[in-house]
MILO-374052 format. One line per 3 residues: their letters; for each residue x, y, z of N, C-alpha, C. Coordinates in steps of 0.001 Angstrom, whole numbers. Layout:
<lumzas>
a> X Y Z X Y Z X Y Z | ... $
</lumzas>
This chain:
<lumzas>
xxx> 18839 -21652 19424 18621 -21577 17998 17154 -21586 17607 | 16282 -21063 18409 14878 -21071 18019 14648 -20347 16716 | 13621 -20791 15996 13271 -20118 14753 12674 -18754 15033 $
xxx> 12573 -17963 14009 12041 -16616 14164 10524 -16606 14233 | 9913 -17737 14022 8465 -17783 13962 7789 -17746 15310 | 8540 -17879 16376 7935 -17909 17692 8062 -19301 18255 $
xxx> 7398 -19515 19336 7520 -20802 20007 6347 -21687 19600 | 6682 -22823 18984 5637 -23773 18628 5571 -24850 19701 | 4400 -25380 19870 4139 -26439 20841 4129 -27779 20114 $
xxx> 4364 -28833 20866 4384 -30188 20292 3084 -30495 19543 | 1958 -30103 20126 662 -30369 19490 565 -29662 18128 | 1114 -28448 18041 1112 -27722 16765 1972 -28432 15723 $
xxx> 3091 -28984 16166 3966 -29725 15248 3239 -30956 14715 | 2580 -31677 15600 1830 -32860 15182 734 -32487 14184 | 22 -31410 14484 -1021 -30936 13565 -411 -30524 12240 $
xxx> 711 -29812 12299 1382 -29344 11091 1731 -30513 10180 | 2395 -31519 10716 2880 -32628 9890 1727 -33347 9175 | 646 -33570 9886 -519 -34221 9284 -1156 -33309 8241 $
xxx> -1391 -32075 8616 -2070 -31109 7757 -1271 -30827 6481 | 30 -30651 6608 864 -30357 5448 735 -31456 4399 | 809 -32700 4840 674 -33827 3906 -680 -33850 3224 $
xxx> -1724 -33569 3971 -3073 -33576 3408 -3271 -32434 2416 | -2814 -31238 2769 -2968 -30089 1870 -2153 -30318 594 | -964 -30850 750 -116 -31119 -411 -772 -32133 -1353 $
xxx> -1356 -33187 -802 -2030 -34191 -1621 -3233 -33599 -2356 | -4021 -32784 -1661 -5165 -32144 -2310 -4711 -31165 -3394 | -3651 -30429 -3115 -3111 -29493 -4103 -2724 -30232 -5391 $
xxx> -2067 -31357 -5245 -1663 -32136 -6419 -2886 -32673 -7165 | -3851 -33197 -6425 -5056 -33768 -7032 -5885 -32697 -7748 | -6162 -31609 -7066 -6965 -30546 -7669 -6164 -29858 -8773 $
xxx> -4846 -29776 -8611 -3983 -29215 -9653 -4085 -30009 -10947 | -4158 -31320 -10829 -4328 -32176 -12011 -5670 -31900 -12672 | -6717 -31782 -11863 -8042 -31453 -12405 -8027 -30069 -13055 $
xxx> -7313 -29156 -12434 -7257 -27783 -12937 -6577 -27703 -14297 | -5583 -28537 -14513 -4900 -28550 -15810 -5837 -29031 -16912 | -6688 -29994 -16581 -7618 -30547 -17567 -8826 -29638 -17769 $
xxx> -9369 -29152 -16652 -10600 -28353 -16700 -10542 -27244 -15656 | -9794 -26191 -15921 -9597 -25155 -14901 -10870 -24448 -14462 | -11841 -24314 -15345 -13052 -23556 -15015 -14212 -24408 -14534 $
xxx> -13986 -25728 -14403 -15040 -26592 -13873 -15214 -26349 -12385 | -16455 -26403 -11941 -16755 -26218 -10519 -16399 -27486 -9753 | -15946 -27284 -8539 -15643 -28390 -7648 -16953 -29002 -7168 $
xxx> -16968 -30309 -6937 -18200 -30874 -6400 -18260 -30648 -4884 | -19451 -30772 -4320 -19668 -30435 -2909 -18883 -31342 -1962 | -18699 -32596 -2344 -17926 -33515 -1502 -16486 -33027 -1352 $
xxx> -15844 -32709 -2470 -14467 -32217 -2427 -14388 -30873 -1712 | -15371 -30030 -1948 -15389 -28716 -1294 -15445 -28867 222 | -16264 -29817 697 -16369 -30052 2134 -15028 -30517 2702 $
xxx> -14341 -31412 2005 -13025 -31880 2453 -12013 -30737 2494 | -12000 -29939 1437 -11055 -28827 1346 -11337 -27804 2436 | -12587 -27452 2633 -12929 -26486 3678 -12560 -27011 5067 $
xxx> -12689 -28308 5278 -12286 -28899 6559 -10800 -28712 6817 | -9991 -28961 5792 -8543 -28776 5946 -8175 -27305 6088 | -8840 -26455 5329 -8564 -25016 5450 -8926 -24515 6843 $
xxx> -9987 -25043 7402 -10398 -24656 8752 -9304 -25028 9758 | -8755 -26233 9639 -7649 -26657 10502 -6421 -25777 10277 | -6130 -25493 9020 -4967 -24662 8691 -5125 -23263 9264 $
xxx> -6332 -22731 9230 -6571 -21383 9762 -6324 -21323 11272 | -6545 -22423 11973 -6254 -22478 13408 -4747 -22501 13661 | -4012 -23136 12771 -2565 -23282 12921 -1792 -22073 12413 $
xxx> -2224 -21531 11278 -1498 -20434 10634 -2032 -19089 11126 | -1391 -18571 12138 -1836 -17317 12741 -881 -16188 12375 | -1355 -14965 12533 -498 -13799 12323 75 -13726 10924 $
xxx> 1381 -13555 10847 2054 -13423 9550 1990 -14681 8704 | 1658 -15804 9321 1567 -17058 8562 228 -17223 7852 | -733 -16388 8167 -2053 -16475 7522 -1893 -16139 6052 $
xxx> -2265 -17047 5148 -1984 -16857 3720 -2740 -15727 3033 | -4025 -15629 3269 -4838 -14680 2514 -5717 -13884 3467 | -5395 -12626 3621 -6163 -11771 4516 -7619 -11702 4043 $
xxx> -8518 -11907 4961 -9938 -11827 4637 -10532 -13116 4082 | -9696 -14128 3841 -10208 -15395 3330 -10231 -16410 4456 | -11353 -17109 4578 -11470 -18153 5586 -11711 -19504 4955 $
xxx> -12848 -19614 4284 -13249 -20860 3631 -13954 -20517 2327 | -14054 -21505 1468 -14829 -21337 234 -16315 -21401 571 | -17104 -20609 -114 -18543 -20588 100 -19193 -21763 -630 $
xxx> -20101 -22421 67 -20843 -23509 -569 -21917 -22963 -1508 | -22247 -21686 -1358 -23234 -21059 -2232 -22621 -20598 -3547 | -21329 -20363 -3535 -20614 -19904 -4727 -19451 -20865 -4958 $
xxx> -19770 -22024 -5497 -18803 -23115 -5656 -17590 -22642 -6470 | -16368 -22830 -5922 -15171 -22384 -6632 -14805 -23320 -7786 | -13988 -22809 -8678 -13482 -23630 -9787 -12232 -24373 -9333 $
xxx> -11824 -25347 -10136 -10601 -26090 -9857 -9400 -25156 -9748 | -9315 -24172 -10650 -8167 -23264 -10627 -8202 -22355 -9393 | -9389 -21953 -8937 -9502 -21154 -7710 -8931 -21927 -6521 $
xxx> -9331 -23174 -6415 -8899 -24003 -5291 -7394 -24253 -5360 | -6887 -24517 -6554 -5449 -24751 -6716 -4656 -23531 -6273 | -5106 -22354 -6659 -4420 -21125 -6287 -4400 -20934 -4763 $
xxx> -5537 -21159 -4112 -5620 -20977 -2664 -4777 -22019 -1935 | -4853 -23274 -2363 -4057 -24316 -1719 -2565 -24040 -1854 | -2142 -23479 -2982 -733 -23119 -3172 -307 -22074 -2143 $
xxx> -1174 -21105 -1865 -860 -20079 -874 -728 -20687 524 | -1615 -21615 846 -1544 -22284 2140 -277 -23116 2256 | 87 -23818 1198 1323 -24607 1229 2543 -23722 1434 $
xxx> 2580 -22586 759 3700 -21660 935 3803 -21177 2382 | 2676 -20877 2987 2700 -20386 4369 3047 -21506 5355 | 2603 -22720 5067 3001 -23851 5903 4517 -24051 5827 $
xxx> 5069 -23943 4631 6524 -24083 4467 7276 -22972 5184 | 6735 -21763 5166 7353 -20645 5877 7356 -20925 7375 | 6251 -21451 7875 6174 -21795 9286 7215 -22851 9632 $
xxx> 7351 -23886 8781 8348 -24923 9028 9753 -24308 9033 | 10070 -23520 8014 11413 -22942 7891 11768 -22080 9102 | 10791 -21392 9649 11040 -20509 10786 11176 -21257 12111 $
xxx> 10796 -22512 12153 10737 -23234 13423 11479 -24559 13434 | 12426 -24732 12518 13253 -25931 12490 14713 -25527 12311 | 15570 -26474 12561 16977 -26271 12237 17637 -27634 12064 $
xxx> 18858 -27618 11562 19599 -28849 11328 20381 -29188 12594 | 20208 -30402 13082 20925 -30794 14297 22363 -31200 13967 | 23104 -31638 14970 24512 -31975 14797 24727 -33152 13847 $
xxx> 23704 -33967 13648 23810 -35122 12756 23331 -34806 11340 | 22882 -33578 11127 22426 -33170 9806 20947 -33395 9545 | 20219 -33834 10564 18774 -34028 10415 18058 -32724 10719 $
xxx> 16936 -32511 10055 16099 -31336 10331 15146 -31693 11450 | 15147 -30870 12501 14290 -31113 13665 13549 -29833 14031 | 12400 -30010 14659 11587 -28898 15113 12157 -28286 16385 $
xxx> 11991 -26991 16516 12247 -26280 17760 10891 -26219 18471 | 10771 -26930 19589 9515 -27016 20323 9708 -26362 21688 | 8823 -25458 22024 8902 -24728 23290 10275 -24075 23466 $
xxx> 10849 -23595 22368 12117 -22879 22421 13361 -23752 22475 | 13184 -25076 22396 14328 -25993 22472 14308 -26986 21317 | 15501 -27423 20945 15598 -28456 19915 14871 -29707 20398 $
xxx> 14046 -30272 19523 13315 -31492 19873 13906 -32673 19103 | 13357 -33826 19369 13745 -35029 18631 12824 -35261 17431 | 11889 -34354 17216 10907 -34524 16144 11529 -34109 14817 $
xxx> 11766 -35101 13983 12363 -34838 12677 11310 -34373 11687 | 11780 -33646 10701 10896 -33159 9653 11677 -33092 8355 | 10985 -32814 7294 11644 -32646 6001 12401 -31324 5985 $
xxx> 13413 -31255 5130 14128 -30000 4957 13164 -28964 4418 | 13157 -27775 4986 12242 -26752 4495 12558 -26387 3047 | 11516 -26181 2279 11688 -25810 871 12078 -24345 740 $
xxx> 11671 -23539 1688 11955 -22101 1660 12768 -21764 2896 | 14072 -21845 2762 14957 -21614 3881 15466 -20195 3871 | 15317 -19515 4971 15788 -18140 5104 17227 -18167 5598 $
xx> 18122 -17611 4845 19528 -17580 5223 19743 -16469 6219 | 20363 -16806 7342 20584 -15810 8397 21970 -15222 8294 $
</lumzas>
């Protein structure tokens, strides 16, 4: 029952779980700022944190999972706005969810688990938000 996304390794799953939580938290935080002041520039401290997570995400999200063709990181010379960052983080979250949906399944007990190295693992995860019906 491997997912259609290919074979993920245990290390990728560990990276995914940590990264997904961090990107989601930043998306919510910057999203709140964006609602109040969408055109305000992000400060350099936040930009550095966001670029660090995007750099990790770019290593994990390869091929069809890459959210934005031609985009790598935000430029420190051209500081993005809150709404720019919110939009990009949303794209990364969607692609992370696609990766999860393609590489997990529900076990016999009804728990969602990762398919690691082509086999069902004991690593539980949240139910994918974007489930592809087969």
